[in-house]
SEMISE-536170 format. One line per field, with one value per residue (C-alpha): residue number from 1; residue in one letter; x, y, z. Coordinates in nm, 2 decimals, decimal comma, always signed. Example, Ala and Ser with C-alpha at 12.3 -4.5 7.8 and 13.67 -1.06 7.14 Angstrom:
! residues 2
num	c(1	2)
residu	c(A	S)
px	c(+1,23	+1,37)
py	c(-0,45	-0,11)
pz	c(+0,78	+0,71)
//
This chain:
! residues 453
num	c(1	2	3	4	5	6	7	8	9	10	11	12	13	14	15	16	17	18	19	20	21	22	23	24	25	26	27	28	29	30	31	32	33	34	35	36	37	38	39	40	41	42	43	44	45	46	47	48	49	50	51	52	53	54	55	56	57	58	59	60	61	62	63	64	65	66	67	68	69	70	71	72	73	74	75	76	77	78	79	80	81	82	83	84	85	86	87	88	89	90	91	92	93	94	95	96	97	98	99	100	101	102	103	104	105	106	107	108	109	110	111	112	113	114	115	116	117	118	119	120	121	122	123	124	125	126	127	128	129	130	131	132	133	134	135	136	137	138	139	140	141	142	143	144	145	146	147	148	149	150	151	152	153	154	155	156	157	158	159	160	161	162	163	164	165	166	167	168	169	170	171	172	173	174	175	176	177	178	179	180	181	182	183	184	185	186	187	188	189	190	191	192	193	194	195	196	197	198	199	200	201	202	203	204	205	206	207	208	209	210	211	212	213	214	215	216	217	218	219	220	221	222	223	224	225	226	227	228	229	230	231	232	233	234	235	236	237	238	239	240	241	242	243	244	245	246	247	248	249	250	251	252	253	254	255	256	257	258	259	260	261	262	263	264	265	266	267	268	269	270	271	272	273	274	275	276	277	278	279	280	281	282	283	284	285	286	287	288	289	290	291	292	293	294	295	296	297	298	299	300	301	302	303	304	305	306	307	308	309	310	311	312	313	314	315	316	317	318	319	320	321	322	323	324	325	326	327	328	329	330	331	332	333	334	335	336	337	338	339	340	341	342	343	344	345	346	347	348	349	350	351	352	353	354	355	356	357	358	359	360	361	362	363	364	365	366	367	368	369	370	371	372	373	374	375	376	377	378	379	380	381	382	383	384	385	386	387	388	389	390	391	392	393	394	395	396	397	398	399	400	401	402	403	404	405	406	407	408	409	410	411	412	413	414	415	416	417	418	419	420	421	422	423	424	425	426	427	428	429	430	431	432	433	434	435	436	437	438	439	440	441	442	443	444	445	446	447	448	449	450	451	452	453)
residu	c(M	T	T	E	P	R	P	L	E	S	P	D	D	D	I	P	A	L	A	D	S	S	A	P	P	P	R	S	R	K	P	S	P	G	S	T	D	G	P	E	A	E	R	P	A	G	S	Q	A	G	S	T	T	G	G	F	D	T	V	L	G	K	R	V	L	E	A	G	L	V	T	E	D	E	L	E	Q	C	R	A	Q	V	D	E	E	D	S	D	R	T	L	S	D	L	L	I	E	H	Q	F	L	T	D	R	Q	L	E	R	L	R	K	E	F	D	A	K	K	S	S	Q	K	I	P	G	F	R	I	I	R	K	L	G	A	G	A	M	A	T	V	F	L	A	E	Q	L	S	L	H	R	Q	V	A	I	K	V	L	P	R	K	F	S	E	D	R	N	F	I	D	R	F	Y	K	E	G	R	A	A	A	R	L	N	H	P	N	I	V	Q	A	Y	D	V	N	H	A	G	D	H	H	Y	F	V	M	E	F	V	E	G	D	T	V	Y	D	R	I	Q	Q	V	K	R	I	P	E	D	E	A	I	E	I	L	I	Q	A	C	R	A	L	H	H	A	H	E	K	G	F	V	H	R	D	I	K	P	K	N	L	M	L	T	P	S	G	Q	V	K	V	A	D	L	G	L	A	R	N	L	E	D	T	E	A	A	E	Q	E	K	G	R	A	Y	G	T	P	F	Y	I	S	P	E	Q	I	R	G	E	L	T	I	G	P	P	A	D	I	Y	G	L	G	A	T	A	Y	H	M	V	T	G	H	V	P	Y	S	G	K	S	P	S	D	V	M	R	Q	H	L	K	A	D	L	K	P	P	D	Q	I	N	P	V	L	S	A	G	F	C	L	V	L	E	M	M	L	S	K	D	Q	S	N	R	Y	R	R	A	S	D	V	I	D	D	L	E	R	V	S	R	G	E	E	P	N	F	A	R	P	K	L	D	L	A	T	L	A	V	Q	V	S	Q	P	P	E	P	V	E	L	R	A	K	P	K	Q	P	G	G	N	V	S	P	V	L	V	T	S	I	V	L	N	L	L	L	L	V	M	L	V	I	F	A	L	T)
px	c(-0,66	-0,96	-1,25	-1,49	-1,61	-1,91	-1,79	-1,86	-2,07	-1,87	-2,03	-1,74	-1,74	-1,36	-1,31	-1,43	-1,59	-1,35	-1,37	-1,15	-0,92	-0,89	-0,90	-1,05	-1,38	-1,37	-1,35	-1,54	-1,27	-0,95	-0,67	-0,34	-0,04	+0,06	-0,23	-0,43	-0,39	-0,51	-0,85	-1,07	-0,97	-1,07	-1,36	-1,31	-1,52	-1,85	-1,84	-2,14	-2,46	-2,46	-2,08	-2,02	-2,11	-2,35	-2,09	-1,87	-2,16	-2,26	-1,94	-1,87	-2,07	-1,88	-1,54	-1,59	-1,70	-1,40	-1,17	-1,33	-1,40	-1,77	-1,99	-2,28	-2,52	-2,37	-2,38	-2,74	-2,84	-2,71	-2,86	-3,20	-3,18	-3,09	-3,40	-3,63	-3,52	-3,64	-3,32	-3,00	-2,79	-2,59	-2,45	-2,11	-2,28	-2,45	-2,14	-1,95	-2,25	-2,27	-1,89	-1,86	-1,60	-1,36	-1,32	-0,97	-1,08	-1,35	-1,11	-0,86	-1,14	-1,25	-0,90	-0,87	-1,20	-1,11	-0,77	-0,92	-1,19	-0,95	-0,70	-0,97	-1,03	-0,68	-0,49	-0,12	-0,11	-0,15	-0,30	-0,12	-0,31	-0,49	-0,26	-0,53	-0,86	-1,02	-1,33	-1,16	-0,96	-0,84	-0,47	-0,34	+0,01	+0,05	+0,30	+0,35	+0,37	+0,57	+0,85	+0,82	+0,82	+0,60	+0,39	+0,11	-0,22	-0,47	-0,81	-1,10	-1,42	-1,68	-1,94	-1,73	-1,67	-1,96	-1,86	-1,66	-1,52	-1,38	-1,23	-1,07	-0,91	-0,79	-0,61	-0,48	-0,31	-0,15	-0,03	+0,11	+0,31	+0,44	+0,60	+0,80	+1,10	+1,29	+1,43	+1,23	+0,90	+0,69	+0,73	+0,42	+0,42	+0,08	-0,28	-0,55	-0,88	-1,01	-1,38	-1,53	-1,21	-0,98	-0,64	-0,32	+0,00	+0,29	+0,61	+0,56	+0,74	+0,81	+0,81	+0,62	+0,51	+0,63	+0,29	+0,36	+0,70	+0,54	+0,30	+0,59	+0,83	+0,60	+0,89	+1,14	+1,49	+1,60	+1,89	+1,66	+1,39	+1,63	+1,74	+1,37	+1,29	+1,59	+1,49	+1,12	+1,24	+1,44	+1,13	+0,93	+1,20	+1,18	+0,80	+0,80	+1,05	+0,83	+0,54	+0,35	+0,24	+0,15	-0,10	-0,13	+0,20	+0,15	+0,30	+0,09	+0,22	+0,59	+0,69	+1,01	+1,19	+1,39	+1,71	+1,58	+1,49	+1,20	+0,93	+0,67	+0,34	-0,02	-0,04	-0,42	-0,44	-0,14	-0,21	-0,02	+0,08	-0,01	-0,36	-0,55	-0,88	-0,85	-0,74	-1,06	-1,28	-1,13	-1,11	-1,28	-1,25	-1,01	-0,82	-0,59	-0,58	-0,68	-0,40	-0,13	-0,31	-0,16	-0,35	-0,37	-0,53	-0,78	-0,88	-0,91	-0,68	-0,64	-0,27	-0,14	+0,24	+0,55	+0,51	+0,19	+0,39	+0,66	+0,39	+0,25	+0,60	+0,66	+0,34	+0,46	+0,80	+0,64	+0,44	+0,75	+0,96	+0,69	+0,45	+0,16	+0,02	+0,07	-0,30	-0,59	-0,95	-1,30	-1,37	-1,19	-1,32	-1,18	-0,84	-0,84	-0,93	-0,63	-0,40	-0,53	-0,53	-0,37	-0,01	+0,21	+0,34	+0,72	+0,83	+1,10	+0,84	+0,70	+1,03	+1,31	+1,59	+1,54	+1,81	+1,74	+1,84	+1,60	+1,32	+1,38	+1,35	+1,02	+0,88	+0,97	+0,82	+0,50	+0,47	+0,11	+0,23	+0,38	+0,61	+0,78	+0,79	+1,05	+0,99	+1,18	+1,24	+1,61	+1,63	+1,49	+1,75	+2,03	+1,91	+1,86	+2,21	+2,35	+2,16	+2,28	+2,64	+2,58	+2,57	+2,31	+2,05	+2,10	+1,74	+1,56	+1,66	+1,52	+1,30	+1,45	+1,22	+1,40	+1,16	+1,34	+1,66	+1,50	+1,61	+1,34	+1,44	+1,26	+1,13	+1,14	+0,81	+0,84	+1,04	+1,38	+1,55	+1,87	+2,16	+2,50	+2,76	+3,07	+3,37	+3,61	+3,96	+4,16	+3,84	+3,82	+3,52	+3,32	+3,40	+3,04	+2,94	+3,20	+3,09	+2,73	+2,81	+3,01	+2,74	+2,47	+2,68	+2,74	+2,36	+2,29	+2,54	+2,39	+2,04	+2,15	+2,33	+2,03	+1,80	+2,01	+2,04)
py	c(+0,75	+0,82	+1,05	+1,21	+0,88	+0,78	+0,72	+0,39	+0,39	+0,35	+0,28	+0,42	+0,79	+0,80	+0,67	+0,88	+0,72	+0,55	+0,78	+0,61	+0,32	+0,09	-0,17	-0,51	-0,58	-0,83	-1,19	-1,48	-1,73	-1,77	-1,57	-1,73	-1,62	-1,26	-1,21	-0,96	-0,68	-0,89	-0,88	-1,18	-1,44	-1,32	-1,50	-1,59	-1,40	-1,58	-1,80	-1,62	-1,49	-1,14	-1,12	-1,00	-0,69	-0,65	-0,51	-0,82	-1,06	-0,89	-0,99	-1,31	-1,54	-1,43	-1,45	-1,81	-1,93	-1,77	-1,92	-2,26	-2,29	-2,39	-2,52	-2,33	-2,57	-2,52	-2,15	-2,15	-2,37	-2,11	-1,82	-1,98	-2,04	-1,67	-1,57	-1,81	-1,74	-1,44	-1,40	-1,20	-1,49	-1,40	-1,59	-1,60	-1,76	-2,03	-2,12	-2,18	-2,36	-2,61	-2,64	-2,53	-2,27	-2,28	-1,98	-1,93	-1,92	-1,67	-1,45	-1,44	-1,34	-1,07	-0,92	-0,92	-0,74	-0,48	-0,42	-0,37	-0,15	+0,08	+0,09	+0,23	+0,52	+0,64	+0,77	+0,73	+0,41	+0,04	-0,15	-0,48	-0,63	-0,54	-0,53	-0,50	-0,34	-0,20	+0,00	+0,33	+0,25	-0,01	-0,02	-0,14	-0,22	-0,03	+0,08	+0,45	+0,45	+0,77	+0,66	+0,28	+0,23	+0,04	+0,24	+0,18	+0,36	+0,41	+0,46	+0,62	+0,40	+0,57	+0,55	+0,82	+1,04	+1,26	+1,31	+1,62	+1,51	+1,19	+1,37	+1,64	+1,39	+1,19	+1,49	+1,59	+1,26	+1,30	+1,66	+1,55	+1,26	+1,49	+1,72	+1,43	+1,32	+1,06	+0,71	+0,55	+0,70	+0,58	+0,85	+1,03	+1,10	+1,25	+1,29	+1,36	+1,25	+1,11	+1,16	+1,02	+0,83	+1,01	+0,84	+0,88	+0,76	+0,65	+0,45	+0,08	-0,10	-0,46	-0,68	-0,75	-0,55	-0,58	-0,74	-1,01	-1,07	-1,11	-1,37	-1,56	-1,58	-1,47	-1,29	-1,08	-1,10	-0,80	-0,70	-0,71	-0,52	-0,25	-0,20	-0,17	+0,07	+0,30	+0,33	+0,40	+0,66	+0,83	+0,86	+0,99	+1,24	+1,37	+1,39	+1,57	+1,82	+1,89	+1,96	+1,63	+1,37	+1,03	+0,92	+0,56	+0,39	+0,01	-0,31	-0,30	+0,06	-0,04	-0,19	-0,41	-0,43	-0,75	-0,56	-0,48	-0,11	+0,02	+0,23	+0,41	+0,40	+0,53	+0,90	+0,88	+1,00	+1,24	+1,59	+1,91	+2,02	+2,38	+2,29	+2,42	+2,41	+2,03	+1,99	+2,17	+1,96	+1,63	+1,73	+1,46	+1,19	+0,90	+0,86	+0,57	+0,19	+0,06	-0,19	+0,09	+0,42	+0,66	+0,76	+1,13	+1,01	+0,80	+1,11	+1,31	+1,58	+1,90	+1,88	+1,55	+1,57	+1,35	+1,16	+1,00	+0,85	+0,73	+0,55	+0,39	+0,28	+0,15	-0,06	-0,19	-0,28	-0,46	-0,67	-0,73	-0,88	-1,05	-1,17	-0,99	-0,65	-0,45	-0,46	-0,67	-0,70	-0,81	-0,47	-0,16	+0,02	-0,24	-0,22	+0,16	+0,15	-0,06	+0,18	+0,44	+0,25	-0,09	-0,16	-0,27	-0,63	-0,60	-0,73	-0,95	-1,14	-1,26	-1,29	-1,35	-1,32	-0,95	-0,73	-0,50	-0,19	-0,27	-0,33	+0,01	+0,18	+0,00	+0,09	+0,46	+0,47	+0,32	+0,55	+0,67	+1,01	+1,21	+1,38	+1,05	+0,95	+1,03	+1,38	+1,33	+1,04	+1,13	+1,05	+0,70	+0,65	+0,75	+0,50	+0,22	+0,26	+0,25	-0,07	-0,23	-0,16	-0,32	+0,01	+0,15	+0,38	+0,75	+0,86	+0,55	+0,48	+0,23	+0,38	+0,38	+0,31	+0,46	+0,27	-0,05	+0,08	+0,15	-0,06	-0,18	-0,16	-0,39	-0,22	-0,40	-0,51	-0,32	-0,01	-0,11	+0,10	+0,23	+0,24	+0,41	+0,16	+0,20	+0,32	+0,06	+0,12	+0,33	+0,49	+0,25	+0,30	-0,01	-0,14	-0,23	+0,13	+0,25	+0,00	+0,10	+0,47	+0,41	+0,19	+0,45	+0,72	+0,51	+0,44	+0,81	+0,90	+0,64	+0,78	+1,13	+1,01	+0,82	+1,11	+1,35	+1,12)
pz	c(-1,04	-0,83	-0,79	-0,55	-0,39	-0,19	+0,17	+0,33	+0,64	+0,96	+1,30	+1,49	+1,59	+1,61	+1,25	+0,96	+0,66	+0,43	+0,13	-0,12	-0,04	-0,34	-0,06	-0,11	+0,07	+0,36	+0,24	+0,38	+0,28	+0,47	+0,30	+0,22	+0,43	+0,34	+0,11	+0,32	+0,06	-0,23	-0,40	-0,42	-0,67	-1,01	-1,16	-1,53	-1,77	-1,85	-1,54	-1,39	-1,54	-1,66	-1,65	-2,00	-2,19	-2,47	-2,70	-2,66	-2,70	-3,02	-3,20	-2,99	-3,22	-3,53	-3,35	-3,21	-3,56	-3,73	-3,47	-3,52	-3,15	-3,19	-3,48	-3,63	-3,47	-3,12	-3,17	-3,28	-2,99	-2,75	-2,94	-2,94	-2,57	-2,51	-2,71	-2,53	-2,18	-1,98	-1,78	-1,76	-1,90	-2,21	-2,50	-2,32	-2,02	-2,22	-2,43	-2,10	-1,94	-2,23	-2,23	-2,59	-2,47	-2,18	-1,94	-2,07	-2,43	-2,35	-2,15	-2,44	-2,68	-2,44	-2,42	-2,80	-2,82	-2,56	-2,72	-3,06	-2,94	-2,75	-3,03	-3,26	-3,01	-2,92	-3,22	-3,24	-3,04	-3,12	-2,83	-2,77	-2,47	-2,15	-1,84	-1,58	-1,49	-1,18	-1,08	-1,17	-1,49	-1,73	-1,82	-2,16	-2,30	-2,62	-2,88	-2,93	-3,31	-3,35	-3,13	-3,16	-2,78	-2,55	-2,31	-2,06	-2,12	-1,84	-1,98	-1,78	-1,82	-2,04	-1,76	-1,58	-1,89	-1,81	-1,44	-1,40	-1,07	-1,21	-1,51	-1,30	-1,07	-1,37	-1,52	-1,18	-1,15	-1,50	-1,42	-1,08	-1,24	-1,51	-1,25	-1,10	-1,29	-1,10	-1,19	-0,90	-1,01	-1,31	-1,57	-1,72	-2,09	-2,18	-2,06	-2,31	-2,46	-2,79	-2,81	-2,49	-2,40	-2,15	-2,13	-1,94	-2,12	-1,89	-1,88	-1,91	-1,63	-1,70	-1,39	-1,08	-0,78	-0,42	-0,35	-0,61	-0,45	-0,11	-0,25	-0,40	-0,10	+0,19	+0,36	+0,18	+0,33	+0,53	+0,30	+0,00	+0,18	+0,28	-0,08	-0,19	+0,09	+0,02	-0,35	-0,25	+0,00	-0,27	-0,48	-0,19	-0,11	-0,46	-0,46	-0,12	-0,24	-0,54	-0,30	-0,34	-0,09	-0,24	+0,03	-0,10	-0,06	-0,05	-0,19	-0,51	-0,59	-0,57	-0,91	-0,94	-1,27	-1,36	-1,27	-0,92	-0,98	-0,78	-0,94	-0,73	-0,92	-0,91	-0,81	-0,81	-0,45	-0,47	-0,34	-0,37	-0,03	-0,12	-0,25	+0,05	-0,14	-0,19	+0,17	+0,29	+0,06	+0,18	+0,55	+0,77	+0,51	+0,51	+0,18	+0,14	+0,18	+0,52	+0,57	+0,51	+0,59	+0,85	+1,16	+1,04	+0,71	+0,90	+1,11	+0,79	+0,92	+0,72	+0,69	+0,55	+0,48	+0,42	+0,75	+0,61	+0,32	+0,56	+0,77	+0,46	+0,36	+0,71	+0,69	+0,35	+0,50	+0,79	+0,54	+0,33	+0,61	+0,83	+0,57	+0,75	+0,75	+1,08	+1,16	+1,02	+1,10	+0,98	+0,81	+0,70	+1,01	+1,23	+1,06	+1,09	+1,45	+1,52	+1,34	+1,58	+1,91	+1,90	+2,00	+1,72	+1,75	+1,73	+1,39	+1,53	+1,73	+1,40	+1,22	+1,48	+1,22	+1,18	+1,32	+1,62	+1,43	+1,14	+1,38	+1,55	+1,20	+1,13	+1,47	+1,42	+1,08	+1,22	+1,52	+1,57	+1,69	+1,40	+1,65	+1,71	+1,35	+1,08	+0,94	+0,62	+0,38	+0,37	+0,74	+0,68	+0,41	+0,65	+0,91	+0,66	+0,52	+0,87	+0,95	+0,62	+0,73	+1,07	+1,25	+1,49	+1,34	+1,40	+1,44	+1,57	+1,93	+2,18	+2,44	+2,79	+3,09	+3,39	+3,62	+3,52	+3,68	+4,02	+4,31	+4,54	+4,91	+5,14	+5,46	+5,79	+5,92	+6,25	+6,36	+6,49	+6,75	+6,61	+6,85	+6,80	+6,72	+6,94	+6,75	+6,65	+6,77	+6,52	+6,38	+6,08	+5,84	+5,76	+5,41	+5,36	+5,41	+5,16	+4,90	+4,95	+4,90	+4,58	+4,43	+4,50	+4,35	+4,03	+4,00	+4,04	+3,76	+3,53	+3,59	+3,51	+3,19	+3,06	+3,14	+2,94	+2,64)
//
């Protein structure tokens, strides 16, 4: 889910402003291996001044007393300090500072507060717990009371409830997801609002993401990666046939169930291929995540089609099997510049156990020129299935440099006077001459064959 964002400033003329990336800001600390897509480590609630909301602090005192976490004297001490100080520090901050509460206790109370508050606003659902939160939405695990099933509910923050652009994009995501019905895509159930709360109900997928898997093992084995990619390609093939391009394929948007099923999630940036009005409005802006964005998305081209998703999946695959994103840098602009101009480091130079056929597939998926990239997700599936059987890919072929077949002939330093060699008795032809002619003919035939293929 996304909205009409405020572009980031970019000093480079050849890289448009990054309009909406969901990308983490550059970090000063050194990232752990394979963690270039991750956000900064989350700070526990209450560990910094001003980190809690007024609504939460209003009920916090009562909740900590009821739970027996603090005494009345300890609570009054913190309340008095809040009243006396002319600062932004809240009751939560002071309870943590005086070590009356731990970060974990405060976070648990916050989740209970958020769940209870949301459950009172969305009829027909009982909120169980918060699954995650971002700048654009908060996601809860809930029970749909009428069907007794668990669902995930994405709730638009109230601060965006008066912004028509945010709301329109939120509902567009829901409608796009509703048109896609595939076992490898997170299913949409409903998009609606209750008062000021706009929400999107979807299938709850139990499990981790591909990003979580990378963090656990650093490098996903080739055979496992191929199975994940084939399922993701099936989802993309279905979406493309329905006229949608995802535009934000990355490890965090590929869910993995305990049984190994892949679910493509988050259609917040999905766009109908026939929506020319949206294409015109977004022209010249980069929509996507810098580590996985295609060159045509970076340039903000008018026509963004299936090859863009294939590039994003290729970048995801590269991260899966090497433990590193294809390109990294100090800033989003630096990363995007490399997508446009830098040569891709062959994946088998990072992970030598990768097969040659699989590397050819990755390199074709990550071709900067769309004309050299896969055009359809079904073609990627075909090549991946061939590689999994130990066969050569059908579409991805090694590039042949005919110059490497050229034979360099050394020239004599000075002209040499050529004299006719007297005929040998019997008119025999020199064996050396015959061998030379045959070898040159064979070389010529080889050059013609390679040129034709």
